[in-house]
C-alpha positions, 0 to 999 in steps of 0.5 A: 724295541728301538726307534731310528729317527731320520737324519734329517729330522732335527739338528741341534742348531733347529733344537737351541733356536726353538729353545731360545724363541720359548724361553724369549716368549716365557719371561717376556710378556705382556700384562695388559697396554700399559703394565708389563714385566722385565725380565731379570738379566743378572744372572751372578745375584737373582736377589740383588740388583741396583735401579739409578734414577737422575731426571733433568740432565741435557746433553753437557759435558755435565751430563756427559760425566754422569751417564760415564759414573751409571755406566760403570755402575752396570745397573739393571735399571734406569730410571731417568725423571723427566727433562731429558734432551734440553733439544728439540730433538732427541739425537743427542740424548739417543747417543749419549745413554745408547749403552743404557738403552734396553734399562732406562724407562722414563718419565716426561718432564715439562722439556719433553712436551709442549710445555717449554717447546712449543709445537715442537714439543708434541714431535718430543714426547712422541719420539721418545715414547716410540723409541721407548716403545710406550704407548702412554706417559704413564705407566707400569712394571715388574722387574723382580721384587720390584713394582715401578708405576710412572706418571706424566704430571704433564697430564697434571694441573700444575701449582708451577705451571699455573703461576708461571704461565699465569697474567694477573690483569686489574681491567680498570687499571690497562682501560685507563692506561689506555686512555691516558697512555698510549705508550704504557699500554703499547710496553704492555702489549709489547710485554705481553707477546714477550711472556706468549713466546717464553710460555707457549700454553699461553698461546695454544690454550684458552685464558681462563679465571684460577676460581673458576678453573679449579673449580672446574676441576673440584679442587679446593685445596688451602696452602698458606705458601701459594695464597696471594696467587690463588686469592688474586685470582690470576687469568691462566691457561685452560689445561686439561687433565687427563682423567684416565690417568688417575683411573690408571694409576687406582686399578694398578696400584690396587692389583699391584697391592695383591700380589705377593711377589712385590716387596717394593712399590717405586712410583714415578713422575717429574713433578715434585710433590714434596721439595724444598725451597727452590725455584719451582713448587711443590705440587700441592695439587698433585698431592692431594689428589695421588698421595691418600693413594699412596698411602693406602696402597703402601707406595714406598718410594717417589722418585721426581727432578724438576727442582734441580737439587738432591732431595730426602725426605721422611716417610711421609703421609698425608694431613687431609687437614693441614695438606702443607704440613705432610706428617711425619712418621715417629719412628723416623723423628725418633731415631737416632739415626735417621737414614736407618728406617725399618718398616716405615709408616709412610713413602719417601720421597726423592728429587734426584735433578742434578742430572746436568742441567744446572744447579738451582738454591735452596732458601730453605729446609722444611722438616720435612726433608731428611737430606738436601744437597745441591752443591754438584752434579750426581745421581740415586743408587738403589741396592735391592736385596728382598726385603732392604733397599741401601740407596746412595746419592753420590756426586761425581766431583765435576771443578767447576770455576765461580764467577761473578754474577752481573747483576747482584755483583754475587759468585755462582758457579761457572757450570759451563766451566765444570770438568771430571776431576784429575785426581782419580781414586784405586777404584778409577772413580770419582765418586763422593757419598753424599746421602746414603740411607736404608729402609728394612721390612721385616 
């Protein structure tokens, strides 16, 4: 017996449309409001892919050249650890990175919200969240065997923010000055107003004693590097803390630790827990709050920005006795090559603040830092191959002129003069490897 279907029952185009819709629904799906999976579009080799990370970018010629070099490596994921456009709007950023748009995941930085941009910062932040379809500034996703967790350090108590917005007030001296010298009082008032303009948080939030703010948030840390600042008990803005983020992080890491398909956990946020001594402080409060959780659930890499440098630590675990002295993985210390790490005990912390805005000085290399660099702009390339990661930090080899500073008469790079190198290699790129490391899990 044979069955004959009418010719009008179905055609090839309808069938292909059905398959396309079905495939899309199966490969891109939602896990919960802030956690999702991303389809791997790498059809050449399902086990190998690369992730590129950078931060503190802007839209200058330097940033544009950095993005062009990133595009050449065709990453499957593009992670940006905050401070995107450095403008009142995100338009230049979206235009500059449009070829990477579908691969881009961001963290919010201080130049992406109210802290630096004032009232326009809220609109800027929402523009980024809406563009990248993010319901919250903290979220997570899976790509192949990698889990990425993104935090928003703007929702945390930041030592760096507290110090930059603080004012040490001595009531007696102010009163005496008002009585004996009206001109000095006027000058002090003018300075106070100037600081409010430079630090929008001072005009937005109530001002409280730092000691009071720390007690309200049950924070009790002893850090020699900031002890003088803490003991002066300055007045600071009453920064709010979003405890929903902490709850999300704990639940997310607990859940993913049970997923046998995940080999690597990467965390990304803007302000760094660990850094060489530079312009911005290490975030000790964030470290005290989150690193014990990272240790518990085996976070492999943490990617940050904020300090406009590159830095890579050795594998570190939290030292609850002395928070400023992390515990370094003994195998990394005893190894002849700290760039080849097998089964690390601890998290490697990376700073990739060399996206294009400017570069900061480095005045000291802590014992737990394996490599640091501030001589040029560039990005971090992570190649994932099963249970192995090969990382390279590239300098894009811009030519920058030197200029003499007016105040100190010292030579420093004139970042506005930076242009692409005129000579190119056989492969038509000028990427220079500054740091190289490998992590193996056996």
